[in-house]
PLY file of the C-alpha trace (Angstrom):
ply
format ascii 1.0
element vertex 161
property float x
property float y
property float z
element edge 160
property int vertex1
property int vertex2
end_header
-52.91 -46.46 18.53
-49.14 -46.41 18.44
-47.14 -43.16 17.87
-43.85 -43.15 16.07
-40.95 -40.93 16.97
-39.99 -39.07 13.87
-36.39 -38.09 13.25
-35.27 -35.32 10.96
-35.97 -31.69 10.26
-38.99 -30.00 8.82
-38.73 -28.01 5.65
-39.29 -24.80 7.62
-36.34 -25.54 9.93
-34.04 -26.27 6.97
-35.03 -23.04 5.20
-34.47 -21.05 8.37
-30.93 -22.45 8.83
-30.08 -21.88 5.16
-31.35 -18.29 5.38
-29.18 -17.57 8.43
-26.14 -19.13 6.71
-26.74 -16.99 3.60
-26.94 -13.79 5.67
-23.70 -14.66 7.48
-21.98 -15.33 4.16
-23.07 -11.93 2.84
-21.64 -10.19 5.90
-18.39 -12.16 6.14
-17.63 -12.64 2.41
-16.33 -9.12 1.60
-14.08 -9.16 4.66
-12.45 -12.43 3.64
-11.73 -11.27 0.09
-9.79 -8.22 1.31
-7.59 -9.80 3.98
-4.45 -8.33 2.37
-5.91 -4.82 2.29
-4.80 -3.82 5.80
-1.20 -4.72 4.90
-1.47 -2.83 1.62
-3.00 0.20 3.31
-0.30 0.15 5.98
2.43 0.17 3.32
0.87 3.16 1.57
0.50 5.00 4.90
4.16 4.25 5.69
5.26 5.62 2.30
3.14 8.76 2.81
4.63 9.29 6.27
8.19 8.90 4.98
7.59 11.37 2.15
6.05 13.96 4.50
8.90 13.48 6.98
11.52 13.99 4.25
9.76 17.16 3.10
9.78 18.61 6.63
13.40 17.60 7.23
14.55 19.30 4.02
13.03 22.60 5.12
14.22 22.31 8.74
17.77 21.18 7.93
18.14 23.50 4.94
19.42 20.73 2.67
18.22 18.16 0.17
16.69 15.00 1.65
15.70 11.74 -0.03
13.39 8.80 0.50
14.43 5.52 -1.10
11.84 3.04 -2.31
13.27 -0.46 -2.55
11.27 -3.13 -4.35
12.10 -6.73 -3.56
12.12 -9.24 -6.36
9.65 -12.08 -5.74
11.03 -14.70 -3.35
13.72 -12.51 -1.78
13.93 -11.55 1.88
13.35 -7.93 2.89
16.55 -7.74 4.92
18.87 -9.14 2.27
17.89 -6.61 -0.39
17.89 -3.74 2.11
21.46 -4.59 3.12
22.54 -4.18 -0.51
21.41 -0.55 -0.41
22.81 0.44 3.00
24.55 3.79 2.77
25.86 6.33 5.20
24.36 9.12 3.10
22.89 11.67 5.54
20.44 12.94 2.92
18.54 9.61 3.05
15.96 10.16 5.79
13.83 7.11 5.09
13.66 3.81 3.29
10.48 2.05 2.19
10.71 -1.70 1.57
8.00 -3.43 -0.41
6.26 -6.43 1.05
4.54 -7.93 -1.97
3.57 -4.54 -3.35
4.50 -3.53 -6.88
5.54 0.05 -7.54
5.38 2.20 -10.66
6.58 5.78 -10.98
5.49 8.55 -13.31
7.93 11.47 -13.25
6.93 15.11 -13.58
7.42 14.95 -17.37
4.83 12.15 -17.66
7.23 9.27 -18.34
6.06 6.12 -16.56
8.29 3.23 -15.49
8.00 0.20 -13.28
10.34 0.29 -10.28
12.46 -2.85 -10.46
14.97 -2.27 -7.68
15.29 1.22 -6.23
13.80 4.69 -6.63
14.75 7.93 -4.87
12.46 10.90 -4.34
14.24 14.14 -3.41
12.94 17.11 -1.42
14.60 20.52 -1.53
14.99 23.10 1.26
12.90 25.72 -0.52
9.93 23.33 -0.44
10.05 21.71 -3.87
10.72 18.10 -4.80
11.66 15.90 -7.72
7.90 15.33 -8.00
5.95 12.61 -9.74
3.32 10.00 -9.01
3.90 6.70 -7.22
1.45 3.91 -8.05
1.24 1.08 -5.53
-0.47 -2.15 -6.60
-1.09 -5.45 -4.88
-3.39 -8.05 -6.42
-6.42 -6.03 -7.54
-5.71 -3.03 -5.27
-4.21 0.13 -6.78
-3.46 3.44 -5.12
-1.53 6.53 -6.22
0.46 9.12 -4.30
1.06 12.38 -6.14
4.11 14.47 -5.15
3.88 18.09 -6.27
7.22 19.20 -7.77
6.75 22.84 -6.72
5.52 22.50 -3.13
6.61 18.93 -2.33
3.14 18.19 -0.96
2.05 14.57 -0.99
-1.54 13.83 -2.01
-3.24 10.45 -1.95
-5.31 9.84 -5.08
-8.27 7.48 -5.00
-8.49 4.56 -7.42
-10.90 6.61 -9.56
-8.54 9.60 -9.97
0 1
1 2
2 3
3 4
4 5
5 6
6 7
7 8
8 9
9 10
10 11
11 12
12 13
13 14
14 15
15 16
16 17
17 18
18 19
19 20
20 21
21 22
22 23
23 24
24 25
25 26
26 27
27 28
28 29
29 30
30 31
31 32
32 33
33 34
34 35
35 36
36 37
37 38
38 39
39 40
40 41
41 42
42 43
43 44
44 45
45 46
46 47
47 48
48 49
49 50
50 51
51 52
52 53
53 54
54 55
55 56
56 57
57 58
58 59
59 60
60 61
61 62
62 63
63 64
64 65
65 66
66 67
67 68
68 69
69 70
70 71
71 72
72 73
73 74
74 75
75 76
76 77
77 78
78 79
79 80
80 81
81 82
82 83
83 84
84 85
85 86
86 87
87 88
88 89
89 90
90 91
91 92
92 93
93 94
94 95
95 96
96 97
97 98
98 99
99 100
100 101
101 102
102 103
103 104
104 105
105 106
106 107
107 108
108 109
109 110
110 111
111 112
112 113
113 114
114 115
115 116
116 117
117 118
118 119
119 120
120 121
121 122
122 123
123 124
124 125
125 126
126 127
127 128
128 129
129 130
130 131
131 132
132 133
133 134
134 135
135 136
136 137
137 138
138 139
139 140
140 141
141 142
142 143
143 144
144 145
145 146
146 147
147 148
148 149
149 150
150 151
151 152
152 153
153 154
154 155
155 156
156 157
157 158
158 159
159 160
């Protein structure tokens, strides 16, 4: 009696490998789809930090302070557009430059507009601000920052708010 060496995989081995591959895809898939999220979240955190810093500086210095939000047109370099807005204005305590993030602004009267080039948010020494809501969007991500006109406090609103 002669035995043959069989080559190949059994059905059980193939199903086991496919099951492991499916589990890995379920774990890795959501992480791959949101690769831009850390950059988006970092931009929103930077904007929040600049707004809070301007609010504190207005109270400490006893004068009006501003944060400028500069939105780059698609295909432009961050530095070239920022150079166009360079000023020696001491009331400007921070500048936020977009990196692929779109920005919309709703003022305290409820009028909404898309920010095409530049937007300034002011903070006053008595604690108030020009107020409004900033809406950041990148791909399918959206996030809002609400600036209270009376207290100047900055509040991050979830996507559901």
